[in-house]
C-alpha positions as CSV (number, residue, x, y, z in Angstrom):
1,X,102.0,182.3,311.8
2,X,102.2,180.7,315.2
3,X,99.1,181.1,317.5
4,X,96.8,179.1,319.7
5,X,94.1,177.0,317.9
6,X,90.2,175.9,318.1
7,X,87.7,172.9,318.0
8,X,84.1,172.3,317.3
9,X,81.8,175.1,315.9
10,X,79.2,174.8,318.6
11,X,80.9,172.9,321.4
12,X,82.7,174.8,324.1
13,X,85.6,173.2,325.8
14,X,87.2,173.6,329.1
15,X,90.2,176.0,328.9
16,X,93.3,174.3,330.3
17,X,96.1,176.4,331.6
18,X,99.6,175.4,332.7
19,X,102.3,173.4,331.0
20,X,103.9,170.0,331.1
21,X,101.3,167.2,330.8
22,X,98.3,169.4,330.7
23,X,95.9,168.1,328.1
24,X,95.0,170.8,325.4
25,X,91.3,171.5,325.1
26,X,91.3,170.5,321.5
27,X,92.4,167.0,322.5
28,X,89.7,166.9,325.1
29,X,87.1,167.8,322.6
30,X,88.4,165.3,320.1
31,X,88.2,162.5,322.7
32,X,84.7,163.5,323.7
33,X,83.6,163.6,320.0
34,X,85.0,160.3,319.2
35,X,83.6,158.7,322.4
36,X,80.1,160.0,321.4
37,X,80.4,158.8,317.9
38,X,81.7,155.3,318.8
39,X,78.7,154.7,321.1
40,X,76.2,155.7,318.4
41,X,75.3,154.1,315.1
42,X,78.6,154.9,313.6
43,X,80.2,151.6,314.8
44,X,77.9,149.6,312.7
45,X,76.7,151.8,310.0
46,X,79.8,153.9,309.3
47,X,82.9,152.0,310.5
48,X,85.2,153.6,307.8
49,X,84.4,157.1,308.9
50,X,84.8,156.2,312.5
51,X,88.1,154.4,311.8
52,X,89.3,157.5,310.0
53,X,88.5,159.7,313.0
54,X,90.2,157.2,315.4
55,X,93.4,157.1,313.3
56,X,93.6,160.9,313.5
57,X,92.9,160.9,317.1
58,X,95.6,158.3,317.7
59,X,98.0,160.5,315.8
60,X,97.0,163.4,318.1
61,X,97.5,161.3,321.2
62,X,101.0,160.2,319.9
63,X,101.9,163.8,319.2
64,X,100.8,164.9,322.7
65,X,102.9,162.0,324.2
66,X,105.9,163.1,322.2
67,X,105.6,166.9,322.0
68,X,103.0,167.8,324.6
69,X,100.8,170.9,324.0
70,X,102.2,171.6,320.6
71,X,100.6,173.1,317.5
72,X,100.7,169.7,315.7
73,X,98.9,168.1,318.6
74,X,96.1,170.7,318.5
75,X,95.8,170.6,314.7
76,X,95.5,166.8,314.7
77,X,93.0,166.9,317.5
78,X,90.9,169.5,315.7
79,X,90.9,167.4,312.6
80,X,90.0,164.2,314.6
81,X,87.0,166.0,316.2
82,X,85.6,167.2,312.9
83,X,86.0,163.6,311.4
84,X,84.2,162.2,314.4
85,X,81.4,164.6,314.0
86,X,81.1,164.0,310.3
87,X,81.1,160.1,310.8
88,X,78.4,160.4,313.4
89,X,76.2,162.6,311.2
90,X,76.7,160.3,308.2
91,X,75.7,157.2,310.3
92,X,72.6,158.9,311.6
93,X,71.6,159.7,308.0
94,X,72.1,156.0,307.1
95,X,70.1,154.9,310.1
96,X,67.2,157.2,309.0
97,X,67.4,155.6,305.5
98,X,67.2,152.2,306.9
99,X,64.2,153.1,309.0
100,X,62.4,154.5,306.0
101,X,63.0,151.4,304.0
102,X,61.6,149.2,306.7
103,X,58.4,151.3,306.7
104,X,58.2,151.1,302.9
105,X,58.5,147.4,303.1
106,X,55.7,147.2,305.8
107,X,53.5,149.3,303.6
108,X,54.1,147.0,300.6
109,X,53.4,144.0,302.7
110,X,49.9,145.5,303.4
111,X,49.3,145.9,299.7
112,X,50.3,142.3,299.1
113,X,48.1,141.0,301.9
114,X,45.0,142.5,300.2
115,X,43.5,144.2,303.1
116,X,44.6,142.1,306.1
117,X,45.5,145.3,307.9
118,X,42.9,147.7,308.8
119,X,42.6,151.2,307.1
120,X,43.7,152.7,310.4
121,X,46.9,150.6,310.5
122,X,47.7,151.8,307.0
123,X,47.2,155.3,307.9
124,X,49.6,154.9,310.9
125,X,52.2,153.4,308.6
126,X,51.9,156.3,306.1
127,X,52.2,158.8,309.0
128,X,55.3,157.0,310.2
129,X,56.7,157.1,306.8
130,X,56.1,160.9,306.5
131,X,57.7,161.4,309.9
132,X,60.8,159.3,308.9
133,X,61.1,161.1,305.7
134,X,61.3,164.4,307.5
135,X,63.9,162.9,310.0
136,X,65.9,161.6,307.0
137,X,66.0,165.1,305.5
138,X,67.0,166.7,308.7
139,X,69.7,164.1,309.3
140,X,71.0,164.7,305.7
141,X,71.1,168.4,306.4
142,X,72.9,167.9,309.7
143,X,75.6,165.8,307.9
144,X,76.0,168.3,305.1
145,X,76.3,171.1,307.6
146,X,79.0,169.2,309.5
147,X,80.9,168.5,306.3
148,X,80.5,172.2,305.2
149,X,81.8,173.5,308.6
150,X,84.7,171.2,308.6
151,X,85.7,172.2,305.0
152,X,85.4,176.0,305.9
153,X,87.5,175.5,309.1
154,X,90.1,173.7,307.2
155,X,90.2,176.5,304.5
156,X,90.6,179.2,307.2
157,X,93.4,177.2,308.9
158,X,95.4,176.9,305.7
159,X,98.0,179.6,306.3
160,X,95.5,182.4,307.2
161,X,93.9,182.0,310.6
162,X,93.7,179.7,313.5
163,X,90.4,178.6,315.0
164,X,89.8,177.6,318.7
165,X,86.9,176.9,321.1
166,X,87.4,178.7,324.4
167,X,85.0,179.4,327.3
168,X,84.5,182.9,325.8
169,X,83.3,181.4,322.5
170,X,84.6,180.4,319.1
171,X,87.8,182.3,318.4
172,X,89.2,183.1,314.9
173,X,92.7,184.6,315.2
174,X,94.3,186.6,312.4
175,X,97.8,187.9,312.3
176,X,98.2,191.6,312.3
177,X,100.9,191.3,309.6
178,X,98.2,189.7,307.3
179,X,95.8,192.5,307.9
180,X,97.8,195.7,308.3
181,X,101.0,197.5,307.4
182,X,103.3,198.2,310.3
183,X,101.8,200.8,312.6
184,X,98.7,201.2,310.4
185,X,95.0,200.6,310.8
186,X,94.0,200.6,307.0
187,X,93.3,197.0,305.8
188,X,95.7,195.7,303.1
189,X,94.1,194.6,299.8
190,X,95.1,191.0,300.5
191,X,93.4,191.2,303.9
192,X,90.1,192.1,302.4
193,X,90.3,189.1,300.2
194,X,90.8,186.8,303.3
195,X,88.1,188.7,305.2
196,X,85.6,188.0,302.6
197,X,85.9,184.3,303.3
198,X,85.2,185.1,306.9
199,X,82.3,187.4,306.2
200,X,80.7,184.8,304.0
201,X,80.6,182.3,306.8
202,X,79.5,184.8,309.5
203,X,76.7,186.8,307.8
204,X,74.2,184.0,307.9
205,X,75.5,182.6,311.3
206,X,73.3,184.7,313.6
207,X,75.8,184.8,316.5
208,X,77.0,187.8,318.4
209,X,80.5,188.8,317.3
210,X,83.3,190.6,319.3
211,X,86.3,191.8,317.4
212,X,89.4,192.3,319.6
213,X,92.5,194.2,318.5
214,X,95.9,193.4,320.1
215,X,99.4,194.9,320.0
216,X,102.9,193.9,321.2
217,X,104.5,195.8,324.2
218,X,106.5,198.3,322.2
219,X,105.3,201.9,322.4
220,X,103.3,203.6,325.2
221,X,100.1,202.0,326.5
222,X,97.7,204.8,325.4
223,X,99.0,204.6,321.8
224,X,98.8,200.9,321.6
225,X,95.2,200.9,323.0
226,X,94.2,203.4,320.4
227,X,96.0,201.6,317.6
228,X,94.4,198.3,318.5
229,X,90.8,199.9,318.7
230,X,91.3,201.5,315.2
231,X,92.3,198.0,313.8
232,X,89.4,196.3,315.5
233,X,87.1,199.0,314.1
234,X,88.5,198.5,310.6
235,X,87.8,194.8,310.7
236,X,84.3,195.4,312.0
237,X,83.4,198.0,309.3
238,X,84.7,195.8,306.6
239,X,82.6,192.7,307.8
240,X,79.6,195.0,308.0
241,X,80.2,196.1,304.4
242,X,80.3,192.5,303.3
243,X,76.8,191.8,304.8
244,X,77.4,191.0,308.4
245,X,74.6,192.4,310.6
246,X,76.1,195.6,312.3
247,X,73.9,195.1,315.4
248,X,75.7,191.8,316.0
249,X,79.3,193.1,315.8
250,X,81.2,195.2,318.3
251,X,84.9,196.1,318.4
252,X,87.3,196.6,321.3
253,X,91.0,197.6,321.5
254,X,93.0,195.7,324.0
255,X,96.4,197.1,323.4
256,X,99.2,195.0,324.9
257,X,97.1,193.8,327.8
258,X,96.6,190.2,326.7
259,X,99.7,188.8,325.1
260,X,99.8,185.1,323.9
261,X,103.6,185.0,323.6
262,X,106.7,186.5,325.1
263,X,107.3,190.1,323.9
264,X,111.1,189.6,324.4
265,X,111.5,188.1,320.9
266,X,110.5,189.4,317.5
267,X,108.6,186.2,316.9
268,X,106.7,186.6,320.2
269,X,105.9,190.2,319.3
270,X,104.6,189.2,315.8
271,X,102.3,186.7,317.5
272,X,101.0,189.3,319.9
273,X,100.1,191.7,317.0
274,X,96.7,190.1,316.0
275,X,92.9,190.5,315.7
276,X,90.6,188.0,317.3
277,X,87.0,187.5,316.0
278,X,85.1,185.9,318.9
279,X,81.8,184.2,318.2
280,X,79.2,183.9,320.9
281,X,76.8,180.9,321.4
282,X,74.9,179.9,318.3
283,X,71.2,180.6,318.3
284,X,69.2,177.5,317.4
285,X,67.0,178.0,314.4
286,X,63.3,177.5,314.9
């Protein structure tokens, strides 16, 4: 399926329009993620992970130079961003481990010196150790979360959906042919299997979700709007049945109003027949 694509679950990108040499937002996000990772502890503590991200970013840059704003460029940039984020999270975890080891050594030095430090200094060292242990656990969770999101995104991208960060939020785009029979709004059996994956990743996410139905330009406007609404409603109801909070999900039919391809060709019309799942900003956990 040909559609537009997405970067970082949590980071919004500027939406670039136009053609020619316009840099796609996925590549902008990938450059930013790599720049941030290279200026942090990754350069010293996780050079292999940083190098992997750089190689993928270079491949995305070459693809952009050769093919411009192509699907290959966007996919490579998306992968580069995820690798940079994972490299940074891993390096920060390693940094926390190193800090913990230093505090443990300082505490052992106190024991060896047989009381040369005061009891207050020992208490302070223990407090620092406890704080660093919490930091280490948090960094580990952040790294695991980054890896989990990257794996989930790659799974979704594999022949099923495209993912993209836009100013309106994170957008998961599903082809209408994957979800519905022609001119119908009842979900196919195979579509439910795919939507199970989406529901599992959304039901604990906590973000507001907007489901948008789209059609091609064939048929009259009123019919297309109603068909797209029924399809958006069908996806909404199925996600709710799989545990997604109904108060967080709304559905809207757009009809043919927002095409992403030229309706003059069969391929373009197929791309326009789609359902978009738009995720709002993520609420930080307390």
